[in-house]
Short mmCIF file of the C-alpha atoms (twelve columns), coordinates in Angstrom:
data_MODEL
# 
_entry.id   MODEL 
# 
loop_
_atom_site.group_PDB 
_atom_site.id 
_atom_site.type_symbol 
_atom_site.label_atom_id 
_atom_site.label_alt_id 
_atom_site.label_comp_id 
_atom_site.label_asym_id 
_atom_site.label_seq_id 
_atom_site.Cartn_x 
_atom_site.Cartn_y 
_atom_site.Cartn_z 
_atom_site.pdbx_PDB_model_num 
ATOM 1   C CA . MET A 1   0.000   0.000   0.000  1 
ATOM 2   C CA . GLU A 2   1.472   3.268   -1.133 1 
ATOM 3   C CA . VAL A 3   1.239   6.500   0.841  1 
ATOM 4   C CA . SER A 4   2.653   9.667   -0.666 1 
ATOM 5   C CA . ARG A 5   0.294   12.293  0.790  1 
ATOM 6   C CA . VAL A 6   0.254   13.512  4.346  1 
ATOM 7   C CA . LEU A 7   -1.863  15.950  6.298  1 
ATOM 8   C CA . VAL A 8   -0.508  18.340  8.920  1 
ATOM 9   C CA . VAL A 9   -2.767  18.475  11.981 1 
ATOM 10  C CA . ALA A 10  -2.287  20.742  15.004 1 
ATOM 11  C CA . GLU A 11  -2.614  19.727  18.632 1 
ATOM 12  C CA . PRO A 12  -4.830  18.757  20.332 1 
ATOM 13  C CA . TRP A 13  -6.663  17.487  17.229 1 
ATOM 14  C CA . ILE A 14  -3.883  15.129  16.135 1 
ATOM 15  C CA . ASP A 15  -3.935  13.478  19.560 1 
ATOM 16  C CA . TYR A 16  -7.693  12.900  19.310 1 
ATOM 17  C CA . ILE A 17  -7.292  11.354  15.860 1 
ATOM 18  C CA . LEU A 18  -4.471  9.081   17.019 1 
ATOM 19  C CA . ASP A 19  -6.347  7.911   20.129 1 
ATOM 20  C CA . GLY A 20  -9.462  7.180   18.047 1 
ATOM 21  C CA . SER A 21  -11.752 9.695   19.742 1 
ATOM 22  C CA . LYS A 22  -11.911 12.016  16.693 1 
ATOM 23  C CA . THR A 23  -13.328 10.413  13.563 1 
ATOM 24  C CA . TRP A 24  -14.008 13.621  11.631 1 
ATOM 25  C CA . GLU A 25  -11.208 15.979  10.642 1 
ATOM 26  C CA . MET A 26  -12.855 19.341  10.046 1 
ATOM 27  C CA . ARG A 27  -11.561 21.332  7.093  1 
ATOM 28  C CA . ALA A 28  -12.603 24.466  5.218  1 
ATOM 29  C CA . ASN A 29  -12.973 22.594  1.915  1 
ATOM 30  C CA . ALA A 30  -13.786 19.178  0.554  1 
ATOM 31  C CA . THR A 31  -11.147 16.960  -1.017 1 
ATOM 32  C CA . THR A 32  -11.327 14.394  -3.791 1 
ATOM 33  C CA . HIS A 33  -8.667  12.209  -2.153 1 
ATOM 34  C CA . ARG A 34  -9.837  8.865   -0.783 1 
ATOM 35  C CA . GLY A 35  -7.700  6.192   0.779  1 
ATOM 36  C CA . TRP A 36  -4.647  6.114   3.009  1 
ATOM 37  C CA . PHE A 37  -2.670  9.205   3.970  1 
ATOM 38  C CA . GLY A 38  -0.070  10.044  6.575  1 
ATOM 39  C CA . LEU A 39  -0.590  12.184  9.668  1 
ATOM 40  C CA . ILE A 40  1.901   14.808  10.791 1 
ATOM 41  C CA . ARG A 41  1.846   16.468  14.186 1 
ATOM 42  C CA . LYS A 42  2.236   20.163  13.293 1 
ATOM 43  C CA . GLY A 43  5.794   21.346  13.906 1 
ATOM 44  C CA . SER A 44  7.204   17.851  14.517 1 
ATOM 45  C CA . GLY A 45  8.859   17.267  11.137 1 
ATOM 46  C CA . ALA A 46  7.716   13.644  11.207 1 
ATOM 47  C CA . VAL A 47  4.851   11.422  10.090 1 
ATOM 48  C CA . CYS A 48  3.410   9.928   13.281 1 
ATOM 49  C CA . GLY A 49  0.655   7.755   11.863 1 
ATOM 50  C CA . ALA A 50  -1.778  7.137   9.037  1 
ATOM 51  C CA . ALA A 51  -5.517  6.973   8.446  1 
ATOM 52  C CA . ARG A 52  -7.917  6.112   5.696  1 
ATOM 53  C CA . LEU A 53  -10.067 8.926   4.306  1 
ATOM 54  C CA . VAL A 54  -13.334 7.221   3.412  1 
ATOM 55  C CA . GLY A 55  -15.468 10.207  2.513  1 
ATOM 56  C CA . VAL A 56  -16.254 13.878  2.872  1 
ATOM 57  C CA . GLY A 57  -19.501 15.056  4.409  1 
ATOM 58  C CA . SER A 58  -21.640 18.037  3.482  1 
ATOM 59  C CA . THR A 59  -20.832 21.459  4.872  1 
ATOM 60  C CA . LEU A 60  -22.306 21.634  8.379  1 
ATOM 61  C CA . THR A 61  -24.383 24.377  9.951  1 
ATOM 62  C CA . PRO A 62  -23.424 25.549  13.464 1 
ATOM 63  C CA . SER A 63  -26.310 23.481  14.851 1 
ATOM 64  C CA . GLU A 64  -25.070 20.363  13.054 1 
ATOM 65  C CA . MET A 65  -21.555 21.074  14.329 1 
ATOM 66  C CA . LEU A 66  -22.869 21.179  17.901 1 
ATOM 67  C CA . ASN A 67  -24.732 17.891  17.443 1 
ATOM 68  C CA . ALA A 68  -21.614 16.173  16.066 1 
ATOM 69  C CA . GLU A 69  -19.138 17.377  18.709 1 
ATOM 70  C CA . HIS A 70  -18.405 13.767  19.705 1 
ATOM 71  C CA . LYS A 71  -17.093 13.113  16.167 1 
ATOM 72  C CA . HIS A 72  -14.939 16.217  15.600 1 
ATOM 73  C CA . ARG A 73  -14.128 17.147  19.237 1 
ATOM 74  C CA . ILE A 74  -14.402 20.921  18.696 1 
ATOM 75  C CA . PRO A 75  -15.766 22.277  21.987 1 
ATOM 76  C CA . ALA A 76  -19.273 23.758  21.836 1 
ATOM 77  C CA . GLU A 77  -18.023 27.162  23.010 1 
ATOM 78  C CA . GLU A 78  -15.641 27.316  20.023 1 
ATOM 79  C CA . THR A 79  -18.484 26.512  17.631 1 
ATOM 80  C CA . ARG A 80  -20.869 29.000  19.255 1 
ATOM 81  C CA . SER A 81  -18.232 31.761  19.198 1 
ATOM 82  C CA . GLY A 82  -17.839 31.513  15.418 1 
ATOM 83  C CA . ARG A 83  -14.040 31.132  15.697 1 
ATOM 84  C CA . VAL A 84  -14.182 27.809  13.848 1 
ATOM 85  C CA . ALA A 85  -16.960 28.717  11.400 1 
ATOM 86  C CA . LYS A 86  -14.817 28.109  8.307  1 
ATOM 87  C CA . TRP A 87  -13.841 24.572  9.429  1 
ATOM 88  C CA . ASN A 88  -17.236 23.069  8.734  1 
ATOM 89  C CA . THR A 89  -16.563 20.265  6.236  1 
ATOM 90  C CA . PRO A 90  -16.031 16.835  7.815  1 
ATOM 91  C CA . TRP A 91  -13.442 14.490  6.389  1 
ATOM 92  C CA . LEU A 92  -14.443 10.991  7.522  1 
ATOM 93  C CA . LEU A 93  -11.555 8.949   8.921  1 
ATOM 94  C CA . GLU A 94  -11.212 5.228   9.593  1 
ATOM 95  C CA . ASP A 95  -8.475  2.712   10.399 1 
ATOM 96  C CA . VAL A 96  -6.118  5.088   12.194 1 
ATOM 97  C CA . CYS A 97  -2.659  3.595   12.760 1 
ATOM 98  C CA . VAL A 98  -0.039  5.033   15.099 1 
ATOM 99  C CA . PHE A 99  3.658   4.643   14.311 1 
ATOM 100 C CA . GLU A 100 5.865   3.667   17.252 1 
ATOM 101 C CA . GLU A 101 8.738   5.464   15.518 1 
ATOM 102 C CA . PRO A 102 7.708   8.556   13.505 1 
ATOM 103 C CA . VAL A 103 9.121   8.941   9.989  1 
ATOM 104 C CA . PRO A 104 11.021  12.204  9.357  1 
ATOM 105 C CA . TYR A 105 10.136  14.130  6.225  1 
ATOM 106 C CA . ARG A 106 11.050  17.387  4.491  1 
ATOM 107 C CA . HIS A 107 8.216   19.891  4.312  1 
ATOM 108 C CA . ARG A 108 8.241   21.438  0.868  1 
ATOM 109 C CA . SER A 109 7.389   25.102  0.681  1 
ATOM 110 C CA . GLY A 110 3.989   25.940  -0.714 1 
ATOM 111 C CA . ALA A 111 2.241   22.870  0.718  1 
ATOM 112 C CA . VAL A 112 -1.016  24.082  2.236  1 
ATOM 113 C CA . THR A 113 -3.443  21.209  2.781  1 
ATOM 114 C CA . TRP A 114 -1.727  18.102  1.473  1 
ATOM 115 C CA . VAL A 115 2.024   17.587  1.677  1 
ATOM 116 C CA . THR A 116 3.608   15.282  -0.888 1 
ATOM 117 C CA . LEU A 117 6.349   13.139  0.611  1 
ATOM 118 C CA . ASP A 118 9.724   12.676  -1.020 1 
ATOM 119 C CA . SER A 119 10.294  9.130   -2.301 1 
ATOM 120 C CA . GLU A 120 12.365  8.020   0.720  1 
ATOM 121 C CA . ALA A 121 9.798   9.176   3.298  1 
ATOM 122 C CA . ALA A 122 6.920   7.796   1.192  1 
ATOM 123 C CA . ALA A 123 8.604   4.376   1.044  1 
ATOM 124 C CA . ALA A 124 9.209   4.352   4.821  1 
ATOM 125 C CA . VAL A 125 5.622   5.395   5.624  1 
ATOM 126 C CA . SER A 126 4.197   2.878   3.145  1 
ATOM 127 C CA . ALA A 127 6.298   0.062   4.621  1 
ATOM 128 C CA . LYS A 128 5.264   0.876   8.201  1 
ATOM 129 C CA . LEU A 129 1.616   1.096   7.249  1 
ATOM 130 C CA . SER A 130 1.717   -2.181  5.313  1 
ATOM 131 C CA . ARG A 131 3.192   -3.974  8.347  1 
ATOM 132 C CA . LEU A 132 0.617   -2.459  10.705 1 
ATOM 133 C CA . VAL A 133 -2.341  -3.286  8.474  1 
ATOM 134 C CA . ALA A 134 -1.084  -6.851  7.993  1 
ATOM 135 C CA . ALA A 135 -0.707  -7.246  11.767 1 
ATOM 136 C CA . LEU A 136 -4.190  -5.864  12.409 1 
ATOM 137 C CA . HIS A 137 -5.667  -8.487  10.090 1 
ATOM 138 C CA . GLU A 138 -3.722  -11.326 11.711 1 
ATOM 139 C CA . PRO A 139 -6.503  -13.112 13.663 1 
ATOM 140 C CA . ARG A 140 -4.310  -14.481 16.437 1 
ATOM 141 C CA . ALA A 141 -2.123  -11.445 17.012 1 
ATOM 142 C CA . SER A 142 -2.477  -9.927  20.456 1 
ATOM 143 C CA . ALA A 143 -2.425  -6.159  20.955 1 
ATOM 144 C CA . ARG A 144 1.193   -6.421  22.127 1 
ATOM 145 C CA . GLU A 145 2.201   -8.463  19.065 1 
ATOM 146 C CA . ARG A 146 0.510   -5.945  16.749 1 
ATOM 147 C CA . ARG A 147 2.371   -3.085  18.446 1 
ATOM 148 C CA . ASP A 148 5.671   -4.970  18.302 1 
ATOM 149 C CA . VAL A 149 5.349   -5.396  14.532 1 
ATOM 150 C CA . GLU A 150 6.052   -1.691  14.288 1 
ATOM 151 C CA . MET A 151 9.266   -2.149  16.251 1 
ATOM 152 C CA . THR A 152 10.577  -4.908  13.975 1 
ATOM 153 C CA . PRO A 153 13.148  -3.586  11.477 1 
ATOM 154 C CA . SER A 154 12.308  -4.027  7.822  1 
ATOM 155 C CA . PRO A 155 14.438  -6.380  5.729  1 
# 
């Protein structure tokens, strides 16, 4: 599985995505991308995980935003204040994977929403993700075994 695109996400939102409590990433615009992409903690210089973008929802009204707080984790007071009014398009995430060892990357200037990885970083992210997904589908693998797959060096 090939991953060449990554998304930069600020704290605390990246933490909520990685712990599975945020299943909607709110953005100002829709995207046509579907499938796997990497996740970058803003300012870290490294890809810390990956997720699958399975769809984009319709632009939400403030009332709909309030009703979906459990999916996007934006506090009600932020929504009511209007400070987050432009981030009203939900990107629907599934299958979030966390990398034990983040993958460093070079942030190219001009990247606004999506960052395209250089070939070396893309190969490293793709390899990590492939191992994690394979381990998740291994029926007898315990949680510890699945986590340890990430710590096993590639051949």
